[in-house]
mmCIF file of the protein (N, C-alpha, C, O) and its ligand, coordinates in Angstrom:
data_MODEL
# 
_entry.id   MODEL 
# 
loop_
_entity.id 
_entity.type 
_entity.pdbx_number_of_molecules 
1 polymer     1 
2 non-polymer 1 
# 
_entity_poly.entity_id                      1 
_entity_poly.type                           'polypeptide(L)' 
_entity_poly.nstd_linkage                   no 
_entity_poly.nstd_monomer                   no 
_entity_poly.pdbx_seq_one_letter_code       MNIINVCKDCGELAEVNEEKSNENWIVYDTECKHCGGKVEMKFK 
_entity_poly.pdbx_seq_one_letter_code_can   MNIINVCKDCGELAEVNEEKSNENWIVYDTECKHCGGKVEMKFK 
_entity_poly.pdbx_strand_id                 A 
# 
loop_
_entity_poly_seq.entity_id 
_entity_poly_seq.num 
_entity_poly_seq.mon_id 
_entity_poly_seq.hetero 
1 1  MET n 
1 2  ASN n 
1 3  ILE n 
1 4  ILE n 
1 5  ASN n 
1 6  VAL n 
1 7  CYS n 
1 8  LYS n 
1 9  ASP n 
1 10 CYS n 
1 11 GLY n 
1 12 GLU n 
1 13 LEU n 
1 14 ALA n 
1 15 GLU n 
1 16 VAL n 
1 17 ASN n 
1 18 GLU n 
1 19 GLU n 
1 20 LYS n 
1 21 SER n 
1 22 ASN n 
1 23 GLU n 
1 24 ASN n 
1 25 TRP n 
1 26 ILE n 
1 27 VAL n 
1 28 TYR n 
1 29 ASP n 
1 30 THR n 
1 31 GLU n 
1 32 CYS n 
1 33 LYS n 
1 34 HIS n 
1 35 CYS n 
1 36 GLY n 
1 37 GLY n 
1 38 LYS n 
1 39 VAL n 
1 40 GLU n 
1 41 MET n 
1 42 LYS n 
1 43 PHE n 
1 44 LYS n 
# 
loop_
_struct_asym.id 
_struct_asym.entity_id 
A 1 
B 2 
# 
loop_
_chem_comp.id 
_chem_comp.type 
_chem_comp.mon_nstd_flag 
ALA 'L-peptide linking' y 
ASN 'L-peptide linking' y 
ASP 'L-peptide linking' y 
CYS 'L-peptide linking' y 
GLU 'L-peptide linking' y 
GLY 'peptide linking'   y 
HIS 'L-peptide linking' y 
ILE 'L-peptide linking' y 
LEU 'L-peptide linking' y 
LYS 'L-peptide linking' y 
MET 'L-peptide linking' y 
PHE 'L-peptide linking' y 
SER 'L-peptide linking' y 
THR 'L-peptide linking' y 
TRP 'L-peptide linking' y 
TYR 'L-peptide linking' y 
VAL 'L-peptide linking' y 
ZN  non-polymer         . 
# 
_pdbx_entity_nonpoly.entity_id   2 
_pdbx_entity_nonpoly.name        ? 
_pdbx_entity_nonpoly.comp_id     ZN 
# 
_pdbx_nonpoly_scheme.asym_id         B 
_pdbx_nonpoly_scheme.entity_id       2 
_pdbx_nonpoly_scheme.mon_id          ZN 
_pdbx_nonpoly_scheme.ndb_seq_num     1 
_pdbx_nonpoly_scheme.pdb_seq_num     101 
_pdbx_nonpoly_scheme.auth_seq_num    101 
_pdbx_nonpoly_scheme.pdb_mon_id      ZN 
_pdbx_nonpoly_scheme.auth_mon_id     ZN 
_pdbx_nonpoly_scheme.pdb_strand_id   A 
_pdbx_nonpoly_scheme.pdb_ins_code    . 
# 
loop_
_atom_site.group_PDB 
_atom_site.id 
_atom_site.type_symbol 
_atom_site.label_atom_id 
_atom_site.label_alt_id 
_atom_site.label_comp_id 
_atom_site.label_asym_id 
_atom_site.label_entity_id 
_atom_site.label_seq_id 
_atom_site.pdbx_PDB_ins_code 
_atom_site.Cartn_x 
_atom_site.Cartn_y 
_atom_site.Cartn_z 
_atom_site.occupancy 
_atom_site.B_iso_or_equiv 
_atom_site.pdbx_formal_charge 
_atom_site.auth_seq_id 
_atom_site.auth_comp_id 
_atom_site.auth_asym_id 
_atom_site.auth_atom_id 
_atom_site.pdbx_PDB_model_num 
ATOM   1   N  N  . MET A 1 1  ? 0.844  -1.191 0.000  1.00 0.00 ? 1   MET A N  1 
ATOM   2   C  CA . MET A 1 1  ? 0.000  0.000  0.000  1.00 0.00 ? 1   MET A CA 1 
ATOM   3   C  C  . MET A 1 1  ? 0.883  1.247  0.000  1.00 0.00 ? 1   MET A C  1 
ATOM   4   O  O  . MET A 1 1  ? 1.854  1.361  0.748  1.00 0.00 ? 1   MET A O  1 
ATOM   5   N  N  . ASN A 1 2  ? 0.503  2.160  -0.863 1.00 0.00 ? 2   ASN A N  1 
ATOM   6   C  CA . ASN A 1 2  ? 1.255  3.407  -0.951 1.00 0.00 ? 2   ASN A CA 1 
ATOM   7   C  C  . ASN A 1 2  ? 0.440  4.561  -0.388 1.00 0.00 ? 2   ASN A C  1 
ATOM   8   O  O  . ASN A 1 2  ? -0.788 4.575  -0.470 1.00 0.00 ? 2   ASN A O  1 
ATOM   9   N  N  . ILE A 1 3  ? 1.139  5.513  0.177  1.00 0.00 ? 3   ILE A N  1 
ATOM   10  C  CA . ILE A 1 3  ? 0.500  6.743  0.628  1.00 0.00 ? 3   ILE A CA 1 
ATOM   11  C  C  . ILE A 1 3  ? 0.910  7.862  -0.313 1.00 0.00 ? 3   ILE A C  1 
ATOM   12  O  O  . ILE A 1 3  ? 2.096  8.073  -0.567 1.00 0.00 ? 3   ILE A O  1 
ATOM   13  N  N  . ILE A 1 4  ? -0.067 8.567  -0.820 1.00 0.00 ? 4   ILE A N  1 
ATOM   14  C  CA . ILE A 1 4  ? 0.248  9.724  -1.641 1.00 0.00 ? 4   ILE A CA 1 
ATOM   15  C  C  . ILE A 1 4  ? -0.344 10.972 -0.987 1.00 0.00 ? 4   ILE A C  1 
ATOM   16  O  O  . ILE A 1 4  ? -1.360 10.910 -0.295 1.00 0.00 ? 4   ILE A O  1 
ATOM   17  N  N  . ASN A 1 5  ? 0.308  12.089 -1.221 1.00 0.00 ? 5   ASN A N  1 
ATOM   18  C  CA . ASN A 1 5  ? -0.143 13.354 -0.658 1.00 0.00 ? 5   ASN A CA 1 
ATOM   19  C  C  . ASN A 1 5  ? -0.594 14.253 -1.795 1.00 0.00 ? 5   ASN A C  1 
ATOM   20  O  O  . ASN A 1 5  ? 0.215  14.710 -2.601 1.00 0.00 ? 5   ASN A O  1 
ATOM   21  N  N  . VAL A 1 6  ? -1.884 14.499 -1.848 1.00 0.00 ? 6   VAL A N  1 
ATOM   22  C  CA . VAL A 1 6  ? -2.428 15.293 -2.944 1.00 0.00 ? 6   VAL A CA 1 
ATOM   23  C  C  . VAL A 1 6  ? -3.303 16.428 -2.418 1.00 0.00 ? 6   VAL A C  1 
ATOM   24  O  O  . VAL A 1 6  ? -3.862 16.352 -1.324 1.00 0.00 ? 6   VAL A O  1 
ATOM   25  N  N  . CYS A 1 7  ? -3.404 17.470 -3.219 1.00 0.00 ? 7   CYS A N  1 
ATOM   26  C  CA . CYS A 1 7  ? -4.243 18.611 -2.887 1.00 0.00 ? 7   CYS A CA 1 
ATOM   27  C  C  . CYS A 1 7  ? -5.715 18.241 -3.008 1.00 0.00 ? 7   CYS A C  1 
ATOM   28  O  O  . CYS A 1 7  ? -6.135 17.609 -3.977 1.00 0.00 ? 7   CYS A O  1 
ATOM   29  N  N  . LYS A 1 8  ? -6.488 18.644 -2.007 1.00 0.00 ? 8   LYS A N  1 
ATOM   30  C  CA . LYS A 1 8  ? -7.932 18.392 -2.031 1.00 0.00 ? 8   LYS A CA 1 
ATOM   31  C  C  . LYS A 1 8  ? -8.622 19.127 -3.165 1.00 0.00 ? 8   LYS A C  1 
ATOM   32  O  O  . LYS A 1 8  ? -9.593 18.639 -3.743 1.00 0.00 ? 8   LYS A O  1 
ATOM   33  N  N  . ASP A 1 9  ? -8.111 20.295 -3.471 1.00 0.00 ? 9   ASP A N  1 
ATOM   34  C  CA . ASP A 1 9  ? -8.802 21.157 -4.427 1.00 0.00 ? 9   ASP A CA 1 
ATOM   35  C  C  . ASP A 1 9  ? -8.445 20.859 -5.882 1.00 0.00 ? 9   ASP A C  1 
ATOM   36  O  O  . ASP A 1 9  ? -9.335 20.744 -6.726 1.00 0.00 ? 9   ASP A O  1 
ATOM   37  N  N  . CYS A 1 10 ? -7.153 20.735 -6.182 1.00 0.00 ? 10  CYS A N  1 
ATOM   38  C  CA . CYS A 1 10 ? -6.774 20.578 -7.589 1.00 0.00 ? 10  CYS A CA 1 
ATOM   39  C  C  . CYS A 1 10 ? -6.158 19.217 -7.905 1.00 0.00 ? 10  CYS A C  1 
ATOM   40  O  O  . CYS A 1 10 ? -5.930 18.897 -9.072 1.00 0.00 ? 10  CYS A O  1 
ATOM   41  N  N  . GLY A 1 11 ? -5.886 18.414 -6.875 1.00 0.00 ? 11  GLY A N  1 
ATOM   42  C  CA . GLY A 1 11 ? -5.358 17.079 -7.121 1.00 0.00 ? 11  GLY A CA 1 
ATOM   43  C  C  . GLY A 1 11 ? -3.868 17.035 -7.409 1.00 0.00 ? 11  GLY A C  1 
ATOM   44  O  O  . GLY A 1 11 ? -3.322 15.980 -7.733 1.00 0.00 ? 11  GLY A O  1 
ATOM   45  N  N  . GLU A 1 12 ? -3.210 18.185 -7.290 1.00 0.00 ? 12  GLU A N  1 
ATOM   46  C  CA . GLU A 1 12 ? -1.772 18.261 -7.512 1.00 0.00 ? 12  GLU A CA 1 
ATOM   47  C  C  . GLU A 1 12 ? -1.030 17.478 -6.429 1.00 0.00 ? 12  GLU A C  1 
ATOM   48  O  O  . GLU A 1 12 ? -1.407 17.518 -5.258 1.00 0.00 ? 12  GLU A O  1 
ATOM   49  N  N  . LEU A 1 13 ? 0.019  16.771 -6.823 1.00 0.00 ? 13  LEU A N  1 
ATOM   50  C  CA . LEU A 1 13 ? 0.830  16.054 -5.840 1.00 0.00 ? 13  LEU A CA 1 
ATOM   51  C  C  . LEU A 1 13 ? 1.638  17.044 -5.013 1.00 0.00 ? 13  LEU A C  1 
ATOM   52  O  O  . LEU A 1 13 ? 2.233  17.975 -5.557 1.00 0.00 ? 13  LEU A O  1 
ATOM   53  N  N  . ALA A 1 14 ? 1.658  16.844 -3.710 1.00 0.00 ? 14  ALA A N  1 
ATOM   54  C  CA . ALA A 1 14 ? 2.423  17.723 -2.835 1.00 0.00 ? 14  ALA A CA 1 
ATOM   55  C  C  . ALA A 1 14 ? 3.913  17.496 -3.017 1.00 0.00 ? 14  ALA A C  1 
ATOM   56  O  O  . ALA A 1 14 ? 4.353  16.392 -3.340 1.00 0.00 ? 14  ALA A O  1 
ATOM   57  N  N  . GLU A 1 15 ? 4.674  18.544 -2.808 1.00 0.00 ? 15  GLU A N  1 
ATOM   58  C  CA . GLU A 1 15 ? 6.124  18.419 -2.914 1.00 0.00 ? 15  GLU A CA 1 
ATOM   59  C  C  . GLU A 1 15 ? 6.712  18.063 -1.557 1.00 0.00 ? 15  GLU A C  1 
ATOM   60  O  O  . GLU A 1 15 ? 6.124  18.348 -0.514 1.00 0.00 ? 15  GLU A O  1 
ATOM   61  N  N  . VAL A 1 16 ? 7.876  17.439 -1.591 1.00 0.00 ? 16  VAL A N  1 
ATOM   62  C  CA . VAL A 1 16 ? 8.567  17.092 -0.361 1.00 0.00 ? 16  VAL A CA 1 
ATOM   63  C  C  . VAL A 1 16 ? 9.115  18.356 0.288  1.00 0.00 ? 16  VAL A C  1 
ATOM   64  O  O  . VAL A 1 16 ? 9.742  19.184 -0.373 1.00 0.00 ? 16  VAL A O  1 
ATOM   65  N  N  . ASN A 1 17 ? 8.876  18.495 1.566  1.00 0.00 ? 17  ASN A N  1 
ATOM   66  C  CA . ASN A 1 17 ? 9.424  19.605 2.318  1.00 0.00 ? 17  ASN A CA 1 
ATOM   67  C  C  . ASN A 1 17 ? 10.840 19.245 2.751  1.00 0.00 ? 17  ASN A C  1 
ATOM   68  O  O  . ASN A 1 17 ? 11.038 18.499 3.710  1.00 0.00 ? 17  ASN A O  1 
ATOM   69  N  N  . GLU A 1 18 ? 11.812 19.779 2.039  1.00 0.00 ? 18  GLU A N  1 
ATOM   70  C  CA . GLU A 1 18 ? 13.210 19.387 2.251  1.00 0.00 ? 18  GLU A CA 1 
ATOM   71  C  C  . GLU A 1 18 ? 13.705 19.774 3.652  1.00 0.00 ? 18  GLU A C  1 
ATOM   72  O  O  . GLU A 1 18 ? 14.543 19.082 4.231  1.00 0.00 ? 18  GLU A O  1 
ATOM   73  N  N  . GLU A 1 19 ? 13.195 20.856 4.178  1.00 0.00 ? 19  GLU A N  1 
ATOM   74  C  CA . GLU A 1 19 ? 13.630 21.323 5.508  1.00 0.00 ? 19  GLU A CA 1 
ATOM   75  C  C  . GLU A 1 19 ? 13.259 20.352 6.611  1.00 0.00 ? 19  GLU A C  1 
ATOM   76  O  O  . GLU A 1 19 ? 14.030 20.128 7.544  1.00 0.00 ? 19  GLU A O  1 
ATOM   77  N  N  . LYS A 1 20 ? 12.056 19.772 6.496  1.00 0.00 ? 20  LYS A N  1 
ATOM   78  C  CA . LYS A 1 20 ? 11.571 18.896 7.569  1.00 0.00 ? 20  LYS A CA 1 
ATOM   79  C  C  . LYS A 1 20 ? 11.902 17.432 7.337  1.00 0.00 ? 20  LYS A C  1 
ATOM   80  O  O  . LYS A 1 20 ? 11.794 16.614 8.251  1.00 0.00 ? 20  LYS A O  1 
ATOM   81  N  N  . SER A 1 21 ? 12.299 17.105 6.138  1.00 0.00 ? 21  SER A N  1 
ATOM   82  C  CA . SER A 1 21 ? 12.574 15.708 5.825  1.00 0.00 ? 21  SER A CA 1 
ATOM   83  C  C  . SER A 1 21 ? 14.007 15.333 6.174  1.00 0.00 ? 21  SER A C  1 
ATOM   84  O  O  . SER A 1 21 ? 14.898 16.181 6.195  1.00 0.00 ? 21  SER A O  1 
ATOM   85  N  N  . ASN A 1 22 ? 14.210 14.067 6.445  1.00 0.00 ? 22  ASN A N  1 
ATOM   86  C  CA . ASN A 1 22 ? 15.566 13.543 6.578  1.00 0.00 ? 22  ASN A CA 1 
ATOM   87  C  C  . ASN A 1 22 ? 15.611 12.183 5.895  1.00 0.00 ? 22  ASN A C  1 
ATOM   88  O  O  . ASN A 1 22 ? 14.651 11.779 5.239  1.00 0.00 ? 22  ASN A O  1 
ATOM   89  N  N  . GLU A 1 23 ? 16.725 11.482 6.050  1.00 0.00 ? 23  GLU A N  1 
ATOM   90  C  CA . GLU A 1 23 ? 16.889 10.233 5.305  1.00 0.00 ? 23  GLU A CA 1 
ATOM   91  C  C  . GLU A 1 23 ? 15.920 9.133  5.739  1.00 0.00 ? 23  GLU A C  1 
ATOM   92  O  O  . GLU A 1 23 ? 15.674 8.192  4.984  1.00 0.00 ? 23  GLU A O  1 
ATOM   93  N  N  . ASN A 1 24 ? 15.373 9.244  6.944  1.00 0.00 ? 24  ASN A N  1 
ATOM   94  C  CA . ASN A 1 24 ? 14.454 8.223  7.435  1.00 0.00 ? 24  ASN A CA 1 
ATOM   95  C  C  . ASN A 1 24 ? 12.991 8.620  7.334  1.00 0.00 ? 24  ASN A C  1 
ATOM   96  O  O  . ASN A 1 24 ? 12.104 7.772  7.435  1.00 0.00 ? 24  ASN A O  1 
ATOM   97  N  N  . TRP A 1 25 ? 12.743 9.884  7.140  1.00 0.00 ? 25  TRP A N  1 
ATOM   98  C  CA . TRP A 1 25 ? 11.380 10.387 7.248  1.00 0.00 ? 25  TRP A CA 1 
ATOM   99  C  C  . TRP A 1 25 ? 11.148 11.450 6.190  1.00 0.00 ? 25  TRP A C  1 
ATOM   100 O  O  . TRP A 1 25 ? 11.877 12.439 6.117  1.00 0.00 ? 25  TRP A O  1 
ATOM   101 N  N  . ILE A 1 26 ? 10.138 11.241 5.379  1.00 0.00 ? 26  ILE A N  1 
ATOM   102 C  CA . ILE A 1 26 ? 9.842  12.224 4.339  1.00 0.00 ? 26  ILE A CA 1 
ATOM   103 C  C  . ILE A 1 26 ? 8.594  13.012 4.721  1.00 0.00 ? 26  ILE A C  1 
ATOM   104 O  O  . ILE A 1 26 ? 7.533  12.444 4.981  1.00 0.00 ? 26  ILE A O  1 
ATOM   105 N  N  . VAL A 1 27 ? 8.745  14.310 4.747  1.00 0.00 ? 27  VAL A N  1 
ATOM   106 C  CA . VAL A 1 27 ? 7.627  15.184 5.098  1.00 0.00 ? 27  VAL A CA 1 
ATOM   107 C  C  . VAL A 1 27 ? 7.184  15.951 3.854  1.00 0.00 ? 27  VAL A C  1 
ATOM   108 O  O  . VAL A 1 27 ? 7.999  16.512 3.121  1.00 0.00 ? 27  VAL A O  1 
ATOM   109 N  N  . TYR A 1 28 ? 5.892  15.957 3.643  1.00 0.00 ? 28  TYR A N  1 
ATOM   110 C  CA . TYR A 1 28 ? 5.356  16.689 2.500  1.00 0.00 ? 28  TYR A CA 1 
ATOM   111 C  C  . TYR A 1 28 ? 4.752  18.017 2.944  1.00 0.00 ? 28  TYR A C  1 
ATOM   112 O  O  . TYR A 1 28 ? 4.319  18.177 4.085  1.00 0.00 ? 28  TYR A O  1 
ATOM   113 N  N  . ASP A 1 29 ? 4.738  18.954 2.016  1.00 0.00 ? 29  ASP A N  1 
ATOM   114 C  CA . ASP A 1 29 ? 4.090  20.218 2.305  1.00 0.00 ? 29  ASP A CA 1 
ATOM   115 C  C  . ASP A 1 29 ? 2.609  19.990 2.604  1.00 0.00 ? 29  ASP A C  1 
ATOM   116 O  O  . ASP A 1 29 ? 1.977  19.114 2.014  1.00 0.00 ? 29  ASP A O  1 
ATOM   117 N  N  . THR A 1 30 ? 2.065  20.783 3.519  1.00 0.00 ? 30  THR A N  1 
ATOM   118 C  CA . THR A 1 30 ? 0.651  20.637 3.864  1.00 0.00 ? 30  THR A CA 1 
ATOM   119 C  C  . THR A 1 30 ? -0.209 21.633 3.087  1.00 0.00 ? 30  THR A C  1 
ATOM   120 O  O  . THR A 1 30 ? -1.438 21.612 3.163  1.00 0.00 ? 30  THR A O  1 
ATOM   121 N  N  . GLU A 1 31 ? 0.456  22.487 2.353  1.00 0.00 ? 31  GLU A N  1 
ATOM   122 C  CA . GLU A 1 31 ? -0.275 23.449 1.530  1.00 0.00 ? 31  GLU A CA 1 
ATOM   123 C  C  . GLU A 1 31 ? 0.155  23.284 0.081  1.00 0.00 ? 31  GLU A C  1 
ATOM   124 O  O  . GLU A 1 31 ? 1.343  23.183 -0.224 1.00 0.00 ? 31  GLU A O  1 
ATOM   125 N  N  . CYS A 1 32 ? -0.829 23.257 -0.799 1.00 0.00 ? 32  CYS A N  1 
ATOM   126 C  CA . CYS A 1 32 ? -0.548 23.068 -2.218 1.00 0.00 ? 32  CYS A CA 1 
ATOM   127 C  C  . CYS A 1 32 ? 0.206  24.270 -2.794 1.00 0.00 ? 32  CYS A C  1 
ATOM   128 O  O  . CYS A 1 32 ? -0.199 25.418 -2.614 1.00 0.00 ? 32  CYS A O  1 
ATOM   129 N  N  . LYS A 1 33 ? 1.308  23.981 -3.487 1.00 0.00 ? 33  LYS A N  1 
ATOM   130 C  CA . LYS A 1 33 ? 2.091  25.047 -4.117 1.00 0.00 ? 33  LYS A CA 1 
ATOM   131 C  C  . LYS A 1 33 ? 1.353  25.611 -5.326 1.00 0.00 ? 33  LYS A C  1 
ATOM   132 O  O  . LYS A 1 33 ? 1.589  26.747 -5.735 1.00 0.00 ? 33  LYS A O  1 
ATOM   133 N  N  . HIS A 1 34 ? 0.480  24.826 -5.879 1.00 0.00 ? 34  HIS A N  1 
ATOM   134 C  CA . HIS A 1 34 ? -0.203 25.186 -7.116 1.00 0.00 ? 34  HIS A CA 1 
ATOM   135 C  C  . HIS A 1 34 ? -1.366 26.151 -6.856 1.00 0.00 ? 34  HIS A C  1 
ATOM   136 O  O  . HIS A 1 34 ? -1.468 27.191 -7.507 1.00 0.00 ? 34  HIS A O  1 
ATOM   137 N  N  . CYS A 1 35 ? -2.245 25.805 -5.899 1.00 0.00 ? 35  CYS A N  1 
ATOM   138 C  CA . CYS A 1 35 ? -3.443 26.618 -5.686 1.00 0.00 ? 35  CYS A CA 1 
ATOM   139 C  C  . CYS A 1 35 ? -3.609 27.100 -4.251 1.00 0.00 ? 35  CYS A C  1 
ATOM   140 O  O  . CYS A 1 35 ? -4.529 27.865 -3.962 1.00 0.00 ? 35  CYS A O  1 
ATOM   141 N  N  . GLY A 1 36 ? -2.722 26.660 -3.337 1.00 0.00 ? 36  GLY A N  1 
ATOM   142 C  CA . GLY A 1 36 ? -2.830 27.078 -1.934 1.00 0.00 ? 36  GLY A CA 1 
ATOM   143 C  C  . GLY A 1 36 ? -3.836 26.271 -1.143 1.00 0.00 ? 36  GLY A C  1 
ATOM   144 O  O  . GLY A 1 36 ? -4.112 26.584 0.015  1.00 0.00 ? 36  GLY A O  1 
ATOM   145 N  N  . GLY A 1 37 ? -4.382 25.243 -1.750 1.00 0.00 ? 37  GLY A N  1 
ATOM   146 C  CA . GLY A 1 37 ? -5.359 24.385 -1.072 1.00 0.00 ? 37  GLY A CA 1 
ATOM   147 C  C  . GLY A 1 37 ? -4.702 23.458 -0.065 1.00 0.00 ? 37  GLY A C  1 
ATOM   148 O  O  . GLY A 1 37 ? -3.479 23.394 0.052  1.00 0.00 ? 37  GLY A O  1 
ATOM   149 N  N  . LYS A 1 38 ? -5.543 22.751 0.649  1.00 0.00 ? 38  LYS A N  1 
ATOM   150 C  CA . LYS A 1 38 ? -5.042 21.858 1.678  1.00 0.00 ? 38  LYS A CA 1 
ATOM   151 C  C  . LYS A 1 38 ? -4.671 20.510 1.089  1.00 0.00 ? 38  LYS A C  1 
ATOM   152 O  O  . LYS A 1 38 ? -5.394 19.939 0.272  1.00 0.00 ? 38  LYS A O  1 
ATOM   153 N  N  . VAL A 1 39 ? -3.514 20.019 1.531  1.00 0.00 ? 39  VAL A N  1 
ATOM   154 C  CA . VAL A 1 39 ? -3.037 18.712 1.068  1.00 0.00 ? 39  VAL A CA 1 
ATOM   155 C  C  . VAL A 1 39 ? -3.508 17.635 2.030  1.00 0.00 ? 39  VAL A C  1 
ATOM   156 O  O  . VAL A 1 39 ? -3.451 17.806 3.248  1.00 0.00 ? 39  VAL A O  1 
ATOM   157 N  N  . GLU A 1 40 ? -3.969 16.538 1.478  1.00 0.00 ? 40  GLU A N  1 
ATOM   158 C  CA . GLU A 1 40 ? -4.366 15.423 2.340  1.00 0.00 ? 40  GLU A CA 1 
ATOM   159 C  C  . GLU A 1 40 ? -3.672 14.145 1.908  1.00 0.00 ? 40  GLU A C  1 
ATOM   160 O  O  . GLU A 1 40 ? -3.246 13.993 0.763  1.00 0.00 ? 40  GLU A O  1 
ATOM   161 N  N  . MET A 1 41 ? -3.571 13.229 2.867  1.00 0.00 ? 41  MET A N  1 
ATOM   162 C  CA . MET A 1 41 ? -2.962 11.935 2.605  1.00 0.00 ? 41  MET A CA 1 
ATOM   163 C  C  . MET A 1 41 ? -3.993 10.993 2.044  1.00 0.00 ? 41  MET A C  1 
ATOM   164 O  O  . MET A 1 41 ? -5.138 10.959 2.495  1.00 0.00 ? 41  MET A O  1 
ATOM   165 N  N  . LYS A 1 42 ? -3.580 10.232 1.059  1.00 0.00 ? 42  LYS A N  1 
ATOM   166 C  CA . LYS A 1 42 ? -4.483 9.227  0.511  1.00 0.00 ? 42  LYS A CA 1 
ATOM   167 C  C  . LYS A 1 42 ? -3.769 7.898  0.420  1.00 0.00 ? 42  LYS A C  1 
ATOM   168 O  O  . LYS A 1 42 ? -2.581 7.826  0.107  1.00 0.00 ? 42  LYS A O  1 
ATOM   169 N  N  . PHE A 1 43 ? -4.513 6.855  0.698  1.00 0.00 ? 43  PHE A N  1 
ATOM   170 C  CA . PHE A 1 43 ? -3.966 5.513  0.558  1.00 0.00 ? 43  PHE A CA 1 
ATOM   171 C  C  . PHE A 1 43 ? -4.351 4.982  -0.809 1.00 0.00 ? 43  PHE A C  1 
ATOM   172 O  O  . PHE A 1 43 ? -5.496 5.073  -1.250 1.00 0.00 ? 43  PHE A O  1 
ATOM   173 N  N  . LYS A 1 44 ? -3.350 4.428  -1.454 1.00 0.00 ? 44  LYS A N  1 
ATOM   174 C  CA . LYS A 1 44 ? -3.614 3.957  -2.806 1.00 0.00 ? 44  LYS A CA 1 
ATOM   175 C  C  . LYS A 1 44 ? -3.525 2.448  -2.860 1.00 0.00 ? 44  LYS A C  1 
ATOM   176 O  O  . LYS A 1 44 ? -3.717 1.856  -3.922 1.00 0.00 ? 44  LYS A O  1 
HETATM 177 ZN ZN . ZN  B 2 .  ? -3.964 22.583 -5.264 1.00 0.00 2 101 ZN  A ZN 1 
# 
């Protein structure tokens, strides 16, 4: 099972937040860079 982080409003994939991420943990932006909408986690 994969987890994807997508914008609720436009469906754009969230980008990785390089500041908060490290080699063991990947953090995604919680705000869409494209439209400013809220990003949510989805199980695929
Ligand atoms: Zn968006």
